[in-house]
DRENDRENLUM-402078 format. One record per residue (C-alpha): x, y, z; residue in one letter. Coordinates in pm, whole numbers, always signed. Layout:
N
{{X; Y; Z}; "A"}
...
END
This chain:
654
{{+2180; -1892; +1438}; "X"}
{{+2172; -1675; +1127}; "X"}
{{+1928; -1791; +886}; "X"}
{{+2089; -1836; +522}; "X"}
{{+2060; -1582; +241}; "X"}
{{+1671; -1592; +124}; "X"}
{{+1659; -1808; -215}; "X"}
{{+1304; -1822; -350}; "X"}
{{+1174; -2162; -388}; "X"}
{{+1194; -2327; -712}; "X"}
{{+962; -2175; -967}; "X"}
{{+897; -1865; -763}; "X"}
{{+1004; -1560; -928}; "X"}
{{+1288; -1346; -771}; "X"}
{{+1098; -1018; -830}; "X"}
{{+1304; -704; -793}; "X"}
{{+1608; -896; -657}; "X"}
{{+1724; -1156; -903}; "X"}
{{+2100; -1265; -873}; "X"}
{{+2221; -1085; -1172}; "X"}
{{+2110; -752; -1006}; "X"}
{{+2410; -861; -723}; "X"}
{{+2643; -884; -990}; "X"}
{{+2840; -559; -934}; "X"}
{{+2895; -629; -595}; "X"}
{{+2948; -990; -630}; "X"}
{{+3224; -939; -869}; "X"}
{{+3432; -686; -653}; "X"}
{{+3619; -682; -337}; "X"}
{{+3399; -592; -13}; "X"}
{{+3498; -509; +315}; "X"}
{{+3234; -497; +612}; "X"}
{{+3338; -368; +931}; "X"}
{{+3117; -385; +1242}; "X"}
{{+2905; -656; +1425}; "X"}
{{+2547; -700; +1462}; "X"}
{{+2217; -948; +1317}; "X"}
{{+2159; -680; +1032}; "X"}
{{+2560; -630; +977}; "X"}
{{+2551; -1016; +955}; "X"}
{{+2257; -1040; +698}; "X"}
{{+2420; -794; +500}; "X"}
{{+2780; -978; +515}; "X"}
{{+2547; -1286; +393}; "X"}
{{+2420; -1112; +108}; "X"}
{{+2757; -981; -1}; "X"}
{{+2901; -1314; +80}; "X"}
{{+2663; -1521; -155}; "X"}
{{+2689; -1254; -436}; "X"}
{{+3070; -1260; -423}; "X"}
{{+3055; -1656; -415}; "X"}
{{+2843; -1640; -771}; "X"}
{{+3051; -1379; -928}; "X"}
{{+3372; -1442; -819}; "X"}
{{+3477; -1127; -596}; "X"}
{{+3520; -1144; -212}; "X"}
{{+3424; -1027; +106}; "X"}
{{+3622; -974; +442}; "X"}
{{+3483; -859; +776}; "X"}
{{+3701; -581; +1002}; "X"}
{{+4002; -606; +807}; "X"}
{{+4253; -339; +783}; "X"}
{{+4135; -71; +504}; "X"}
{{+4314; -196; +209}; "X"}
{{+4229; -246; -161}; "X"}
{{+3861; -256; -139}; "X"}
{{+3611; -112; -411}; "X"}
{{+3314; -130; -146}; "X"}
{{+3323; -66; +262}; "X"}
{{+3004; -95; +486}; "X"}
{{+3096; +36; +816}; "X"}
{{+2924; +67; +1121}; "X"}
{{+2966; +375; +1304}; "X"}
{{+2972; +489; +1691}; "X"}
{{+2619; +656; +1753}; "X"}
{{+2284; +562; +1753}; "X"}
{{+2236; +199; +1688}; "X"}
{{+1842; +279; +1608}; "X"}
{{+1942; +487; +1333}; "X"}
{{+1811; +426; +953}; "X"}
{{+2017; +684; +813}; "X"}
{{+2334; +600; +610}; "X"}
{{+2580; +793; +431}; "X"}
{{+2714; +716; +78}; "X"}
{{+3070; +836; -106}; "X"}
{{+3300; +764; -349}; "X"}
{{+3656; +865; -400}; "X"}
{{+3998; +724; -414}; "X"}
{{+3841; +447; -619}; "X"}
{{+3653; +330; -332}; "X"}
{{+3268; +366; -249}; "X"}
{{+3186; +377; +112}; "X"}
{{+2867; +346; +299}; "X"}
{{+2860; +415; +653}; "X"}
{{+2585; +417; +925}; "X"}
{{+2537; +428; +1321}; "X"}
{{+2245; +186; +1277}; "X"}
{{+2209; -175; +1164}; "X"}
{{+1898; -106; +972}; "X"}
{{+2119; +201; +823}; "X"}
{{+2370; -8; +713}; "X"}
{{+2139; -286; +519}; "X"}
{{+1942; +21; +357}; "X"}
{{+2308; +141; +238}; "X"}
{{+2396; -177; +101}; "X"}
{{+2040; -157; -98}; "X"}
{{+2120; +169; -217}; "X"}
{{+2452; +48; -355}; "X"}
{{+2253; -260; -526}; "X"}
{{+2006; +0; -678}; "X"}
{{+2311; +185; -814}; "X"}
{{+2459; -97; -999}; "X"}
{{+2772; -29; -1182}; "X"}
{{+2718; +334; -1153}; "X"}
{{+2791; +296; -780}; "X"}
{{+3175; +218; -879}; "X"}
{{+3228; +494; -1135}; "X"}
{{+3300; +876; -1107}; "X"}
{{+3368; +1014; -789}; "X"}
{{+3054; +1124; -558}; "X"}
{{+3086; +1367; -240}; "X"}
{{+2953; +1233; +91}; "X"}
{{+2537; +1246; +60}; "X"}
{{+2343; +1137; +368}; "X"}
{{+2009; +946; +302}; "X"}
{{+1770; +927; +545}; "X"}
{{+1388; +786; +587}; "X"}
{{+1129; +1093; +578}; "X"}
{{+880; +893; +736}; "X"}
{{+961; +666; +1045}; "X"}
{{+697; +394; +1008}; "X"}
{{+669; +228; +660}; "X"}
{{+473; -82; +685}; "X"}
{{+246; -300; +506}; "X"}
{{-54; -445; +616}; "X"}
{{-117; -813; +530}; "X"}
{{-539; -889; +528}; "X"}
{{-408; -1263; +552}; "X"}
{{-688; -1504; +720}; "X"}
{{-518; -1791; +914}; "X"}
{{-840; -2027; +853}; "X"}
{{-968; -1981; +517}; "X"}
{{-1279; -1752; +525}; "X"}
{{-1570; -1901; +370}; "X"}
{{-1636; -1540; +184}; "X"}
{{-1339; -1411; +162}; "X"}
{{-1093; -1671; +117}; "X"}
{{-749; -1676; +275}; "X"}
{{-663; -1320; +199}; "X"}
{{-927; -1057; +219}; "X"}
{{-890; -844; -108}; "X"}
{{-610; -1085; -208}; "X"}
{{-529; -1145; -567}; "X"}
{{-189; -1347; -561}; "X"}
{{-273; -1666; -427}; "X"}
{{-263; -1784; -48}; "X"}
{{-76; -1643; +228}; "X"}
{{+297; -1588; +269}; "X"}
{{+236; -1651; +643}; "X"}
{{-56; -1896; +709}; "X"}
{{-159; -2256; +584}; "X"}
{{-391; -2500; +674}; "X"}
{{-500; -2307; +998}; "X"}
{{-144; -2239; +1110}; "X"}
{{+175; -2054; +1034}; "X"}
{{+374; -2241; +768}; "X"}
{{+624; -2470; +867}; "X"}
{{+873; -2356; +617}; "X"}
{{+930; -1975; +603}; "X"}
{{+1198; -1953; +377}; "X"}
{{+947; -1736; +108}; "X"}
{{+910; -1523; +391}; "X"}
{{+1280; -1447; +440}; "X"}
{{+1278; -1348; +51}; "X"}
{{+1016; -1156; +91}; "X"}
{{+1183; -985; +401}; "X"}
{{+1468; -894; +175}; "X"}
{{+1226; -778; -92}; "X"}
{{+1084; -533; +149}; "X"}
{{+1414; -406; +313}; "X"}
{{+1532; -359; -18}; "X"}
{{+1281; -90; -110}; "X"}
{{+1300; +80; +260}; "X"}
{{+975; -95; +439}; "X"}
{{+1026; -153; +827}; "X"}
{{+719; -308; +941}; "X"}
{{+455; -586; +861}; "X"}
{{+110; -673; +995}; "X"}
{{+87; -1047; +984}; "X"}
{{-287; -1091; +967}; "X"}
{{-635; -955; +848}; "X"}
{{-779; -628; +1008}; "X"}
{{-1114; -780; +1011}; "X"}
{{-1006; -1045; +1312}; "X"}
{{-1194; -1394; +1303}; "X"}
{{-1166; -1663; +1557}; "X"}
{{-888; -1826; +1477}; "X"}
{{-697; -1500; +1436}; "X"}
{{-809; -1351; +1768}; "X"}
{{-610; -1629; +1953}; "X"}
{{-255; -1544; +1796}; "X"}
{{-276; -1304; +2065}; "X"}
{{-256; -1558; +2359}; "X"}
{{-206; -1936; +2338}; "X"}
{{-93; -1899; +1941}; "X"}
{{+185; -1597; +1994}; "X"}
{{+447; -1890; +1933}; "X"}
{{+356; -1893; +1589}; "X"}
{{+374; -1476; +1523}; "X"}
{{+748; -1532; +1699}; "X"}
{{+831; -1776; +1477}; "X"}
{{+749; -1534; +1156}; "X"}
{{+881; -1242; +1365}; "X"}
{{+1211; -1422; +1407}; "X"}
{{+1269; -1438; +1000}; "X"}
{{+1133; -1099; +902}; "X"}
{{+1377; -942; +1180}; "X"}
{{+1722; -1101; +1003}; "X"}
{{+1575; -753; +751}; "X"}
{{+1529; -530; +1016}; "X"}
{{+1116; -554; +971}; "X"}
{{+914; -537; +1324}; "X"}
{{+609; -719; +1297}; "X"}
{{+275; -581; +1427}; "X"}
{{-53; -796; +1491}; "X"}
{{-413; -683; +1391}; "X"}
{{-623; -735; +1727}; "X"}
{{-1016; -754; +1781}; "X"}
{{-1108; -519; +2038}; "X"}
{{-1348; -780; +2232}; "X"}
{{-1007; -970; +2284}; "X"}
{{-1096; -961; +2660}; "X"}
{{-1399; -1115; +2612}; "X"}
{{-1307; -1351; +2317}; "X"}
{{-984; -1470; +2501}; "X"}
{{-1012; -1390; +2854}; "X"}
{{-1358; -1492; +2951}; "X"}
{{-1434; -1131; +3088}; "X"}
{{-1811; -1031; +3066}; "X"}
{{-1727; -712; +2841}; "X"}
{{-1454; -491; +2693}; "X"}
{{-1492; -138; +2852}; "X"}
{{-1197; +56; +2787}; "X"}
{{-1237; +211; +3093}; "X"}
{{-1280; -72; +3290}; "X"}
{{-988; -166; +3532}; "X"}
{{-987; -548; +3480}; "X"}
{{-1025; -498; +3123}; "X"}
{{-726; -250; +3134}; "X"}
{{-566; -519; +3340}; "X"}
{{-618; -796; +3119}; "X"}
{{-467; -605; +2813}; "X"}
{{-168; -511; +3033}; "X"}
{{-84; -859; +3126}; "X"}
{{-163; -997; +2776}; "X"}
{{+79; -747; +2626}; "X"}
{{+347; -830; +2892}; "X"}
{{+324; -1184; +2719}; "X"}
{{+347; -1073; +2378}; "X"}
{{+678; -893; +2432}; "X"}
{{+824; -1193; +2608}; "X"}
{{+755; -1421; +2305}; "X"}
{{+848; -1143; +2043}; "X"}
{{+1078; -876; +2215}; "X"}
{{+1095; -593; +1943}; "X"}
{{+699; -639; +1841}; "X"}
{{+579; -318; +1675}; "X"}
{{+204; -285; +1851}; "X"}
{{-131; -353; +1730}; "X"}
{{-361; -288; +1452}; "X"}
{{-727; -212; +1511}; "X"}
{{-1050; -193; +1338}; "X"}
{{-1323; -82; +1571}; "X"}
{{-1699; +2; +1532}; "X"}
{{-1643; -24; +1171}; "X"}
{{-1855; -288; +942}; "X"}
{{-1995; -479; +1203}; "X"}
{{-1636; -515; +1414}; "X"}
{{-1694; -410; +1794}; "X"}
{{-1521; -144; +1944}; "X"}
{{-1577; +111; +2250}; "X"}
{{-1904; +266; +2099}; "X"}
{{-2100; -24; +2286}; "X"}
{{-1987; +118; +2595}; "X"}
{{-2056; +486; +2507}; "X"}
{{-1664; +550; +2503}; "X"}
{{-1495; +735; +2233}; "X"}
{{-1227; +600; +2015}; "X"}
{{-977; +819; +2170}; "X"}
{{-1072; +596; +2494}; "X"}
{{-1022; +267; +2300}; "X"}
{{-725; +350; +2129}; "X"}
{{-587; +493; +2466}; "X"}
{{-633; +198; +2674}; "X"}
{{-409; -12; +2414}; "X"}
{{-198; +254; +2395}; "X"}
{{-121; +215; +2763}; "X"}
{{-59; -162; +2775}; "X"}
{{+195; -131; +2499}; "X"}
{{+379; +197; +2595}; "X"}
{{+620; -2; +2864}; "X"}
{{+760; -192; +2597}; "X"}
{{+811; +80; +2327}; "X"}
{{+497; -48; +2130}; "X"}
{{+245; +125; +1919}; "X"}
{{-155; +109; +1874}; "X"}
{{-255; +199; +1464}; "X"}
{{-639; +262; +1537}; "X"}
{{-822; +294; +1196}; "X"}
{{-1018; +584; +1112}; "X"}
{{-1230; +360; +851}; "X"}
{{-1532; +455; +1061}; "X"}
{{-1907; +505; +900}; "X"}
{{-2284; +395; +875}; "X"}
{{-2266; +80; +667}; "X"}
{{-2667; +56; +741}; "X"}
{{-2722; +381; +538}; "X"}
{{-3073; +447; +379}; "X"}
{{-3039; +499; +35}; "X"}
{{-3295; +728; +8}; "X"}
{{-3146; +947; +250}; "X"}
{{-2938; +1218; +79}; "X"}
{{-2820; +1365; +376}; "X"}
{{-2596; +1111; +513}; "X"}
{{-2250; +1105; +321}; "X"}
{{-2048; +832; +384}; "X"}
{{-1732; +1070; +285}; "X"}
{{-1787; +1284; +579}; "X"}
{{-1777; +1005; +839}; "X"}
{{-1389; +981; +942}; "X"}
{{-1385; +1357; +943}; "X"}
{{-1698; +1385; +1179}; "X"}
{{-1580; +1098; +1401}; "X"}
{{-1255; +1183; +1463}; "X"}
{{-1176; +1556; +1435}; "X"}
{{-1352; +1638; +1760}; "X"}
{{-1099; +1405; +1949}; "X"}
{{-812; +1574; +1793}; "X"}
{{-521; +1606; +2074}; "X"}
{{-706; +1310; +2301}; "X"}
{{-493; +1050; +2147}; "X"}
{{-183; +935; +2324}; "X"}
{{+160; +989; +2218}; "X"}
{{+173; +585; +2099}; "X"}
{{-169; +611; +1936}; "X"}
{{-165; +646; +1541}; "X"}
{{-486; +738; +1391}; "X"}
{{-463; +530; +1071}; "X"}
{{-652; +723; +773}; "X"}
{{-735; +598; +426}; "X"}
{{-577; +845; +167}; "X"}
{{-949; +924; +19}; "X"}
{{-1268; +951; +216}; "X"}
{{-1455; +673; +57}; "X"}
{{-1238; +307; +23}; "X"}
{{-956; +316; -222}; "X"}
{{-1149; +437; -553}; "X"}
{{-966; +519; -869}; "X"}
{{-1007; +866; -824}; "X"}
{{-1102; +1041; -535}; "X"}
{{-985; +1345; -322}; "X"}
{{-756; +1369; -45}; "X"}
{{-916; +1292; +297}; "X"}
{{-956; +1618; +443}; "X"}
{{-898; +1415; +784}; "X"}
{{-544; +1407; +716}; "X"}
{{-463; +1757; +741}; "X"}
{{-742; +1833; +1026}; "X"}
{{-563; +1606; +1285}; "X"}
{{-270; +1857; +1390}; "X"}
{{-229; +1725; +1737}; "X"}
{{-296; +1354; +1663}; "X"}
{{-16; +1091; +1500}; "X"}
{{-144; +1001; +1185}; "X"}
{{-40; +716; +945}; "X"}
{{-172; +733; +567}; "X"}
{{-314; +409; +419}; "X"}
{{-290; +316; +80}; "X"}
{{-423; -16; -115}; "X"}
{{-143; -182; -308}; "X"}
{{-347; -523; -327}; "X"}
{{-598; -358; -644}; "X"}
{{-923; -418; -513}; "X"}
{{-1111; -127; -712}; "X"}
{{-830; -119; -952}; "X"}
{{-819; -449; -1169}; "X"}
{{-742; -690; -912}; "X"}
{{-415; -765; -1041}; "X"}
{{-562; -918; -1380}; "X"}
{{-560; -561; -1526}; "X"}
{{-231; -375; -1543}; "X"}
{{-270; -54; -1295}; "X"}
{{+56; +130; -1167}; "X"}
{{-43; +349; -887}; "X"}
{{+270; +553; -850}; "X"}
{{+103; +897; -1004}; "X"}
{{-183; +830; -799}; "X"}
{{+23; +788; -474}; "X"}
{{+252; +1061; -543}; "X"}
{{-72; +1327; -632}; "X"}
{{-199; +1218; -286}; "X"}
{{+168; +1270; -73}; "X"}
{{+219; +1613; -259}; "X"}
{{-156; +1717; -206}; "X"}
{{-168; +2054; -8}; "X"}
{{+97; +2315; +71}; "X"}
{{+451; +2280; -95}; "X"}
{{+596; +2037; +158}; "X"}
{{+291; +1812; +117}; "X"}
{{+100; +1628; +335}; "X"}
{{+192; +1650; +723}; "X"}
{{+292; +1248; +724}; "X"}
{{+485; +1046; +983}; "X"}
{{+414; +711; +882}; "X"}
{{+312; +540; +562}; "X"}
{{+102; +235; +540}; "X"}
{{-25; +4; +239}; "X"}
{{-235; -285; +229}; "X"}
{{-35; -565; +67}; "X"}
{{-62; -736; -264}; "X"}
{{+159; -1034; -197}; "X"}
{{+52; -1401; -196}; "X"}
{{+194; -1721; -268}; "X"}
{{+139; -1697; -625}; "X"}
{{+509; -1788; -813}; "X"}
{{+500; -1410; -915}; "X"}
{{+434; -1268; -574}; "X"}
{{+179; -1029; -681}; "X"}
{{-17; -1257; -906}; "X"}
{{+39; -1030; -1232}; "X"}
{{+395; -999; -1239}; "X"}
{{+381; -611; -1346}; "X"}
{{+212; -562; -1005}; "X"}
{{+538; -617; -813}; "X"}
{{+612; -231; -924}; "X"}
{{+326; -97; -677}; "X"}
{{+459; -251; -373}; "X"}
{{+826; -171; -459}; "X"}
{{+689; +188; -539}; "X"}
{{+514; +212; -250}; "X"}
{{+812; +125; -18}; "X"}
{{+1021; +427; -216}; "X"}
{{+776; +673; -149}; "X"}
{{+736; +590; +215}; "X"}
{{+1098; +635; +211}; "X"}
{{+1077; +966; +32}; "X"}
{{+735; +1085; -16}; "X"}
{{+820; +1344; -295}; "X"}
{{+1012; +1124; -477}; "X"}
{{+950; +1140; -867}; "X"}
{{+731; +800; -918}; "X"}
{{+869; +751; -1280}; "X"}
{{+1246; +752; -1128}; "X"}
{{+1080; +472; -906}; "X"}
{{+975; +283; -1139}; "X"}
{{+1285; +309; -1342}; "X"}
{{+1462; +175; -1046}; "X"}
{{+1230; -127; -1020}; "X"}
{{+1281; -216; -1380}; "X"}
{{+1662; -200; -1335}; "X"}
{{+1666; -421; -1052}; "X"}
{{+1394; -681; -1198}; "X"}
{{+1535; -713; -1515}; "X"}
{{+1945; -595; -1494}; "X"}
{{+2088; -535; -1808}; "X"}
{{+1781; -475; -1995}; "X"}
{{+1790; -351; -2342}; "X"}
{{+1641; -46; -2460}; "X"}
{{+1345; -182; -2595}; "X"}
{{+1255; -371; -2311}; "X"}
{{+1275; -52; -2075}; "X"}
{{+1079; +123; -2331}; "X"}
{{+780; -115; -2377}; "X"}
{{+756; -133; -2009}; "X"}
{{+746; +228; -1963}; "X"}
{{+494; +219; -2213}; "X"}
{{+254; -13; -2061}; "X"}
{{+270; +127; -1701}; "X"}
{{+311; +481; -1720}; "X"}
{{-11; +586; -1796}; "X"}
{{-202; +254; -1670}; "X"}
{{-369; +447; -1402}; "X"}
{{-546; +685; -1612}; "X"}
{{-629; +394; -1858}; "X"}
{{-784; +226; -1618}; "X"}
{{-958; +537; -1492}; "X"}
{{-1097; +617; -1868}; "X"}
{{-1281; +262; -1920}; "X"}
{{-1379; +227; -1577}; "X"}
{{-1547; +524; -1360}; "X"}
{{-1568; +885; -1473}; "X"}
{{-1502; +1218; -1323}; "X"}
{{-1477; +1060; -952}; "X"}
{{-1777; +865; -973}; "X"}
{{-1672; +530; -769}; "X"}
{{-1810; +198; -682}; "X"}
{{-1968; +108; -1028}; "X"}
{{-1869; -243; -961}; "X"}
{{-2024; -565; -891}; "X"}
{{-2128; -630; -559}; "X"}
{{-1929; -819; -295}; "X"}
{{-1609; -907; -503}; "X"}
{{-1590; -561; -678}; "X"}
{{-1479; -705; -988}; "X"}
{{-1616; -584; -1325}; "X"}
{{-1911; -329; -1394}; "X"}
{{-2218; -296; -1232}; "X"}
{{-2326; +91; -1275}; "X"}
{{-2617; +44; -1005}; "X"}
{{-2485; -227; -811}; "X"}
{{-2420; -59; -485}; "X"}
{{-2686; +245; -591}; "X"}
{{-2987; +107; -371}; "X"}
{{-2761; -68; -88}; "X"}
{{-2715; +57; +245}; "X"}
{{-2323; +112; +174}; "X"}
{{-2336; +483; +107}; "X"}
{{-2172; +428; -212}; "X"}
{{-2386; +638; -464}; "X"}
{{-2386; +826; -804}; "X"}
{{-2742; +980; -806}; "X"}
{{-2743; +937; -1165}; "X"}
{{-3109; +987; -1323}; "X"}
{{-3258; +1153; -1638}; "X"}
{{-3120; +1468; -1613}; "X"}
{{-2741; +1425; -1465}; "X"}
{{-2523; +1238; -1224}; "X"}
{{-2281; +1306; -939}; "X"}
{{-2343; +1350; -553}; "X"}
{{-2381; +1711; -443}; "X"}
{{-2119; +1769; -159}; "X"}
{{-2116; +2113; -129}; "X"}
{{-2191; +2337; +180}; "X"}
{{-2450; +2589; -35}; "X"}
{{-2685; +2288; -145}; "X"}
{{-2553; +1964; -57}; "X"}
{{-2381; +1737; +229}; "X"}
{{-2140; +2019; +346}; "X"}
{{-1867; +1776; +275}; "X"}
{{-1659; +2034; +85}; "X"}
{{-1676; +2261; +395}; "X"}
{{-1414; +1992; +568}; "X"}
{{-1117; +2112; +371}; "X"}
{{-917; +2419; +471}; "X"}
{{-893; +2705; +218}; "X"}
{{-837; +2712; -74}; "X"}
{{-974; +2374; -135}; "X"}
{{-1286; +2413; +50}; "X"}
{{-1366; +2716; -208}; "X"}
{{-1245; +2499; -511}; "X"}
{{-1426; +2227; -475}; "X"}
{{-1770; +2424; -344}; "X"}
{{-1851; +2509; -702}; "X"}
{{-1899; +2313; -1008}; "X"}
{{-1692; +2573; -1217}; "X"}
{{-1384; +2561; -997}; "X"}
{{-1374; +2242; -907}; "X"}
{{-1127; +1967; -1122}; "X"}
{{-1278; +1817; -1406}; "X"}
{{-1138; +1470; -1241}; "X"}
{{-1342; +1532; -912}; "X"}
{{-1643; +1692; -1060}; "X"}
{{-1880; +1421; -1005}; "X"}
{{-1742; +1312; -675}; "X"}
{{-1867; +1675; -511}; "X"}
{{-2110; +1803; -787}; "X"}
{{-2428; +1668; -940}; "X"}
{{-2444; +1848; -1280}; "X"}
{{-2667; +1755; -1595}; "X"}
{{-2526; +1565; -1870}; "X"}
{{-2485; +1879; -2100}; "X"}
{{-2265; +2034; -1851}; "X"}
{{-1933; +2165; -2004}; "X"}
{{-1576; +2060; -1873}; "X"}
{{-1277; +2285; -1852}; "X"}
{{-1164; +2049; -2149}; "X"}
{{-1467; +2181; -2356}; "X"}
{{-1637; +1871; -2400}; "X"}
{{-1973; +1784; -2195}; "X"}
{{-1996; +1545; -1928}; "X"}
{{-2214; +1285; -2150}; "X"}
{{-1923; +1327; -2437}; "X"}
{{-1658; +1299; -2193}; "X"}
{{-1804; +947; -2042}; "X"}
{{-1812; +850; -2416}; "X"}
{{-1496; +941; -2539}; "X"}
{{-1290; +809; -2233}; "X"}
{{-1449; +485; -2246}; "X"}
{{-1363; +450; -2607}; "X"}
{{-1002; +571; -2554}; "X"}
{{-916; +343; -2266}; "X"}
{{-1018; +48; -2452}; "X"}
{{-802; +148; -2741}; "X"}
{{-506; +211; -2515}; "X"}
{{-522; -153; -2338}; "X"}
{{-574; -271; -2694}; "X"}
{{-203; -77; -2789}; "X"}
{{-61; -242; -2452}; "X"}
{{-150; -570; -2596}; "X"}
{{+56; -540; -2893}; "X"}
{{+372; -367; -2720}; "X"}
{{+376; -647; -2454}; "X"}
{{+368; -901; -2758}; "X"}
{{+645; -701; -2916}; "X"}
{{+852; -793; -2597}; "X"}
{{+851; -1181; -2613}; "X"}
{{+1223; -1323; -2603}; "X"}
{{+1318; -1048; -2387}; "X"}
{{+1236; -1182; -2072}; "X"}
{{+1190; -1500; -1929}; "X"}
{{+882; -1708; -2121}; "X"}
{{+690; -1772; -1810}; "X"}
{{+687; -1410; -1695}; "X"}
{{+599; -1288; -2054}; "X"}
{{+322; -1569; -2072}; "X"}
{{+182; -1488; -1759}; "X"}
{{+117; -1083; -1838}; "X"}
{{+6; -1171; -2171}; "X"}
{{-248; -1383; -2054}; "X"}
{{-372; -1128; -1800}; "X"}
{{-362; -844; -2093}; "X"}
{{-624; -1067; -2234}; "X"}
{{-883; -1023; -1945}; "X"}
{{-797; -703; -1925}; "X"}
{{-892; -638; -2286}; "X"}
{{-1221; -833; -2240}; "X"}
{{-1328; -658; -1941}; "X"}
{{-1233; -306; -2064}; "X"}
{{-1454; -338; -2343}; "X"}
{{-1725; -456; -2101}; "X"}
{{-1669; -185; -1931}; "X"}
{{-1715; +31; -2197}; "X"}
{{-2030; -131; -2358}; "X"}
{{-2200; -101; -2013}; "X"}
{{-2078; +242; -1874}; "X"}
{{-2166; +399; -2224}; "X"}
{{-2483; +218; -2314}; "X"}
{{-2628; +300; -1947}; "X"}
{{-2565; +673; -1997}; "X"}
{{-2689; +672; -2331}; "X"}
{{-2983; +545; -2237}; "X"}
{{-3033; +716; -1907}; "X"}
{{-2962; +1059; -2061}; "X"}
{{-3086; +1024; -2425}; "X"}
{{-2786; +1192; -2575}; "X"}
{{-2612; +1019; -2863}; "X"}
{{-2234; +1046; -2910}; "X"}
{{-2179; +1305; -3136}; "X"}
{{-1895; +1099; -3316}; "X"}
{{-2132; +809; -3410}; "X"}
{{-1974; +532; -3259}; "X"}
{{-2154; +181; -3208}; "X"}
{{-2324; +223; -2849}; "X"}
{{-2560; -60; -2752}; "X"}
END
């Protein structure tokens, strides 16, 4: 039985697919040819738009006077590619695959009226990456420390409530449409830190996962599940979880077969093992490849994949020890295993070597595993970039990451993002944070796309027929917001100067003497971590040429990463001509000034959008401004007192 076209519950912001975005299609004549579940989904969306705006839609009629034709053609039914063309006053989208047809429909929605204007020769659109997934760090039961959504800043979970799957999944259906509209094709529905309640989703509670999967399937999304490596012990009563133990392997094979009976198109497992206290193969003297391959073997007969996270490091480091470097850890653990992972085992690597800081180098592991399937993991939820209380559009950061290296960019097969969505009426808490999720989906489809063009798409879909003043205002507050956040927080590649635990707000020494390996090493003479080969931890040597040579020397290292790679005096002169200490002072004052300007720009946009949305952003801007001033004053005062060097411009530093 097909589900109805999703309508967000009353009071929920429609994000980037309001009814008005479908007017160009809904006011015209559309023919849909071909059958299948996603062709039916496409038909339902078009029919709903036609009922609202006066157009009409037909199924499998003879070709006639139609403005739009969506057609399934013979061929690969799993294809996500589609063709688009316009001629003889008709726009035509064809695909041999169900998903491709649905993505083609949303391509027309993005184009709006332009889809029905001048003639366009046939063009083929296909995703550059096969898997484009969002991982939800959602807990079934509310965790006493992390709450319902770990690192979640948009309310509770979309999927889970009161310890079980939500009985009303209408909003999950609406979410599925939002994801499909930007090209995302997979969702992991629970936290990678798998607690007791979440562990049971694999076995006696798999029916709840099946209910969610049935809804997401309507928009071509495959459901994935985070599992604990210790599941054979926790759920199966076995004495251990040794990946080479035949009884353990049989347990996983039998359990996985039962998962596929409940969810025939199940995507696979996401695993965090031997990381931050999570169980893994190390307890049995086995490697990460041994652990991943055991799960891969259980999934392989069903076409599933295991995503094995590479976020593995010593989180009980002695802060006195300057030879141990958290940044090195993923490379040191996994590069020796290159070529040992099964074909359906994917190593999921954070884009930077640390932990989603506002500025990090690209992880050298990504380019060093040429015989292993890789997924690069981004973080849409703004754990270290303002927690959706601050405007911080991450498109430019992600684009820099994806374009790193040779001309063709990083060697990618898959892209994953930690979701920033919850049950908040505005989906992402901060309405403008919706742009991050949309941008992720579009960059996952085409990693070398211009992020500003993608932002234009999001604005056009979210605010159809927006006046020029609104479009310009949105660009004004979003385009440079990542750099603005960087200016008033962490300078020149230093990270983790945040309040421990919740990670919001400044605390320069909050992690400096902790076991987490997140140090800045500021003293009276200088600041930064020496990661050179010659005198430091050797991390710079994990890169191939020319980057190893660029990062090795403080003279050639890019300014924005200087303190990540080098410990330098406060008087060290940057390529900008400023000293390090003056750069710290100047950027922190500039960052606050830019937030003050953004507050004024946003106030000027009142009346150009729905009042509730404008009010929510205005409220968040007041907190952002307060926080930016706090960051400025604490960072500048700390380094003034540490260095003893005054601001050459004589501004007030406490």
